N, C-alpha and C positions, 0 to 999 in steps of 0.2 A: 574158677574163676573169680576174681578178686576183683570187685567193682563196688565205687560208691559215686555218688554225686553230689555236687555244690548244693548247700539248702537255697542257694538266691540265682535257680537256674529261670532261664526268663523262658517261656514260653515254647515250645517246640515247635509251634508254625512261621516264629519268626525266621530259622532259619531252617527252610529244608533241601531235597535234592533238587529241587527245579531251583534252585535261588540260585546252590550252591554251581551245578553245573553252568548257569548263565553269567555265572563271576569269570567260571572257567573259561568259557569258550570268548568272553570279553578280552577277559587278560593275553590269551595266547592271540588272540587274534589282532587286536589294537595296541595293548603294549607293549609287549615284544617285539613287533617292526618297529613300533615307534624309537625302542631305543636303540636299536639296531640301527637306523637311520640316522641318528644321532651323532650315535661314538664316529670322530673322525680320528684317523690315524695321520701320524706324521707323513711330511714329503722333505725331499733335501736336495739340494743343488746338486748337479754333477761333478763337483771339487770332489778327488777324494788323497788323501793322503796315506801312504803307503806304509807299515811298522813293521818292521824285520831285524833290527838288532836287539837280542837278549838282555848285551849288558843298557843297565842301570835303565829296566825296562819301565816302570812305575813312572819316574821323573821324564821321561821322554814323550810316552802318552799321553801323560796329563799338561804338557807343557803344548803338545799335539793340538789337542783338546780346547784347549784355551785359545790358543791361535786361531785358528780353523773358526771356532766360537765367531772371535769375535769379525773374522774376517767375511760373516754369513753363512757360514756353517759348510755342512758337508757331509762326508763318508771319512769315520777313520778305519782304515782297513789293516789287523793284522793278517799277518802271514804266519804259513804252517809253521808248528815249533810246538816246544815248550818255555814258558818263561814264568820265573821267579818273582812274583810282582811282591815288592815291601814296600807294603800298604796299601791304602788303599785306590781308585780310580773314582773322579771325580768329574760326571758328565757335564756337559753346557748345553744351553738352548742351540737348535739346530744342531745337533750333531748324533749322526749312526754310528755306535760302534759296529765293526762287522768283525766276528770270529770268523776265519775261512776253516775250511772242515782241514782238521789236523792242527786247527791250534788249541793248548791245553793253557789256561790261566792258573799257576798257582800260587795261592797269595798264603805269605807268611802267616804262619802260626804262633806270630812272636806279637803279643797285643801294643806291645809299646809302638811299634808298626803303623797302629791307628789312631796317630795320637800329634796335632792337637783334638781337643774334644768338639765335635761338632753337633749341633741341633739335631734329635732322634726323640722316637716314642719308643718306649719301652712295656708292652703290655698294659699299653693303651692313656701309658702317662708320660707325656714330654719333659724331656731332660736334656742335658748334657753330658754326652758319653763317649765311649771310643766310636769313631768312625763306620760305617760301614762297609764293605767291602767294596760293592759299585753303588756311586752317591750321588744324590742331584739334588737340589733345595731353587725350590722357584724358579725354573728353568717349562720350557716349553716346546716342545716337537723333540724328543730323544726318542733314541731307540738303540738297542743291542739286538744284533741277528747273525745268523750264519749257525754252524755246524758247530762249531767249536764247543770246547768243555771249561769250565770255572767250578773250580775245587778249592774248597773253603778249608780243609783240610783238619775239621774241626777234629779229629780223636786225636791231632799231636799235643793240643794244651787247650784250647778251647772247654773239652768237655769236661773236664776237674774244675768248671766252674761253676755247674750246677751244683755242686755241695756244700761250695761257698757263697752265694747268692742273698740266701736268706732277709743280714742284716739290714745288706741293701736292698734289698725290695720293699722290705718291711718302709725303710727310712724313706725311698721314693714317693710310694704311696701316703704315708701320711701326707709330704710334703703336696702331694697333689688334693689332698684332703684341706689343708689347710693354704692351699693356692699362695706357696712361695714363687717368686716371680722365677722365671727360667734362669735367667742368670747365676740364679744362687742351688740352682740344683746341679750340682759340677757333680757328676762321678769320675769315669775315667782311669788312670791311674791309683793304682790302693782301694779299688772296688772289684768289683765281680759281676758286672753286669754285661753279658755278651751281645754282639752286634748283628745285626742281621747278613746277611750276603748283600742280596740288593734292596736297596730303600730308597724308594723317592719321595720329599718331601713337598706339598704345595705346587705341583709339575702337572703341563699338561698336553692331553696328545703324547703319548706312549706309548711305543710298539717294542714288544721281548716276544722274539718270534726266533724257534727251531735250533737255539743250544739247550748243552747239558750243563746240570748243576749237582755236585754232588760236596760233601764233609761240610753241611753249612754248619757254621758255628752254634745260630741260633735260627729264628723264623726265615726260610730261605729268600722268598719274594714276597715285598712289605710295600706297596705303594699307599700313600697316606694325603688326604687331605689332596688329590688329584682328582683328573675329570679325562675324559676319552682313556682310557686303559684297555688296551689290546694285547691278550699274553694266550700266544699262540704255538701251538704245536714245541714245548717246551719237553725235556726227560728231565727230571728231578729225583735225583736217589737220594737214599736216605743217607744221614746226619748221623749222631750218634743220640741227642735226646733233646726235646721241642723246638724240632728242625721240621716245625709247621711248612706247608708247601708254598700254598699260593695266600695270602691274607690282606689282601684290600682291606684298608681300613679309612674311615671318613672319605671316601670317593665318590663319586657319579659317573657314571655310563661307564662299566666294566663288561669286559666281553672276556673269558678263559675260556677257551675251545683243542679240542686236538691236543691236550695233552696227557702226559703218563704221567703219575706224584708215586714216589714210594717213598714214604716219610716214620719214623717212630712217634710220631705227633698225628696233630690233624692234616688230609691233605690239601682240604681247602675251607679255609675258617674265615665267616665275614665277618669284621669288627667296625667298632665306631666308639674307640673310646673308649676309658676305665673310668667312672663314678665322676665325683663335683670337677676333675679335669677334662674329661670328654663335654660336659653338657654346652659348657658354647661355641662349639664347632658342628659343624652339619652332620645330621644324618650320614649313611651311606644308603645308596639306591640306587634302581638300574643297573643291576647285573643281570649277565646272563651267565652259566655255565652248561659248557653241551661238549657232548662227545671225548669222554677223557675216561681214562682208567683210572681207578685207587687203590693204592696198596697201603696199608697200614697193620703194624702190629699190634699197637695203644691203641691209639686218636680214633677221631672220627674220620669218615668218609668225607662229607661234607655237614656242618655248623654254622651255626650264628651263635657268637658268643667267644669266652664271658665278655669280656671287654667291648660293650655295645650301647654304651649311655647316651650317644646321640642320635639312637634311633637307627632301625632297618626298616629298609623297607622298600618292595618291588623286585624281589629276588625269581630269578626261574632257573632252574637246574633241571636238562632235560639228556635223555641218549647215554649213561654212562653206567658206567661197571667198576664194584668193589668187590676187591677180591683181597684176599689174606685171612688174617684173622682178627681184625680190629675189634675195639670194644663199642664202638657205634656204628650203624648205616648212619641216622641224621641223629641230632643230639644240637637241640637250641638249649641254651643255657645263659642264667644270667644267676642273681641275688639280690635281696635288699636294699646295697649300698649303691647296684647299678642304677636304677632309673630309668627311662627309657619307654624306647617300644621294638618290638617285631612284630610288621604285620607286613600282608598279600607277600604271601612265599608259596609259590607253585612248584611242584616236582613230578615230574615224569617220567616213564619208560627209561625205568631202573633196575640192574640187576645186581643182589648182592649174595655173594656166599656166605662165610659162618660168621658171626659177627657174635657178641655178648646182649646187646641189647639192639633190637630193629628201630624203632622212635623213639627218642625219649626229648619230653619237655620237661626243664629242671629250676625249678625258681629257688635252689637254694645253695646252688653253686658253690664250691669251696673257696673259702678265704673271706667269707662275710664280716664284717668289722661294726656291727651292731646299728646301723643305719637302716630307715624304713622306706626307701624312695625304692617305692613297686614297680616295676616293668610291666610291662600290657603289651600281650602277646592275643594277636588277633588274626584269624582270616589266614589260614593252612590248607592248604590245597594238594592232597598224593594222588596219584593215577598211574595204574600198570606197571607196578613195583613187589617185585617177586626176589624173599628174601630165602635161603636155602635153609637155613639155623639160627636162630636165635637161642645162644645157650644160656641164658639167663633170663630175660623179660623180653617180651615179644614187642609190646607198646604202651607205654607209662608216658601220661600225662597227668600232670602235677603242677596245680596250681597253688592259689592263697589264697586265703578268705577274704583279704583284703583286693586281692584285684586277680580274680577267677581267669584262666585260660577261656577262650573264646572261638564259637567258630571253626572245628579243626575236621577237613572232609576226609575222607580215604574211600576210594573207587577202585578196584580191580587191586585189593595189594593183598598179597599172600604171601603168608611167612608158613614155612612148607613143615619144620619142627622147632618146636620152642615148649617149653616144661612150664611155664604159664601165657595164661592169656593176658587180656587189658587188663593195666590197674588206669583205672580213671579218681581223680579226686580235687574236688575245687577246682573243676572245670563247667563250661556250659554248651549247651550248643555241640558237640562231640557228636558227628554222624561216619555212621558205614554203610558201603552202599557195596555188595557185593566184594566184601572181605574177607578172608579166612583165615583162622590158624590154627596147624596141624588140621584137621578134618569139621573142624566148626567155621561153621558159616556166623560172622557177628549179628546182632541184631540190627538195624537199621537205625534206629532211633535211641540215643542215649542222653 
C-alpha cells in the first residue's frame, strides 16, 4: 500500500464519520429534492407547423422556426424521412423541435456550411467560431424532443481536425488569458476548432428528450450559462474523438436522467469555464445525474473539469452504470491555471465494470501554463459503489501543498480487483467506512 499524508492535516475529529453521514442525509433529503422542485421545463402553445419537404430543408426549417417564434411559439414537427441539413438549425424562444420516429437529420460534413461564425465556447473559452449544428443564443422555453436521429457525420471530415487544432487551441487560450475582446477572437474559416453538436448559450427552460445523436464533431450536448436544463432519455452514440456526451457548463439547475451515453471521451463532464476567461461567470451548481448508462473506451464515466474555473458545487449522481473499458470511473481534474473550486459532490449506487482508475482527484491536469491559481476541493461523499476492476490504480487523491484536498468520505465502496491500493497525498480528512480494495478493508481514519 502506498500512502502519504499532507503535513498540514487538521485534527481527525474535525471530520468524523458521524459528521459525514449527517451531511449526506441532509443533502439527499433536503438539497436534492429542492433542486428537482426548482427545475422548470418549458411549455408551448398548441400551434404546430409540419415540415416534410426535404428540398432546401435547412432554410425552410429556420424560416419556420423564426416565424413561429415571432407569432408566440409552438411546435415544429418534422415528418419521418432522411433530411440532409446543409448548415445549422437555429432554435428560438418558445419553440419545440419535434423529431418524429423515423426522422434522420444528416448534417453536412462541410465546415463552410457552418459559417458565418457565432458566439460559442470552446473548451471553456468564449470565441467566434463555426456554428454548432443546432444552436440557440439568449432564448427561453426551447426543446428538442421525439424519437428521431441527429447525425453529425464527424467521420466524413471533422475528425481530421483533431490533428490540426493545436495552434488554434494555443492561440485561443492566450486570448482568454489576455482578456482579448470577444469580437477579436474570430476563428472559423482557416482554423480548426470543431463545433459542438447541440449548444445553447444563455438560455432558460430547456428540454432535450427521447432523441438519438451520433457522429458528433466535438462535444455532443453543451448547454452554457443556462438555467433549468432537463436532459432525459437520450441515446448518444460514439463519434470519433473529443465527443463528450453531456457537458453542462456554467449552468444552474440541471437534470440528466435515463440516458444511454457511449463516447470516445467523457460521458458526463461538469464544466465551468477555463482559467481567466471563466472567472467572471457563474459557477455550475445544482446538478442531478441519475438512472443512466455510460460506456467509454478512453474517457471517464463521470467527471468534473478540467474546465471549472468559475467553480462547481452541489452535484448529485445516483443509480448509474459504467460499462466498457474507460480510463476513469470518476475523475475530478484541474491544474494551477484554473483557480475556482469543486465542492459538495454526492455520489451513490453506482456499478462499474473495468476501468484504469476507480477514483482520481488530480490537481496537475495536462496543459498547465505556469500560473498559481490553486483549485479548492472539498466535501466529496461516495456511497455504495462497486467497481469490478481498476487495472492501474484504485483510489488516487492528490492535492497540492498550497491547497490540500479536504473532506472526502467513502462508505460501502468496493473495488474487487486492483494492483494498487489507495494513493493519498497533500490531502486531509479522508475517511473510509467499510471500503475494500481486493480483500483489504481500508483503515477508517486517514
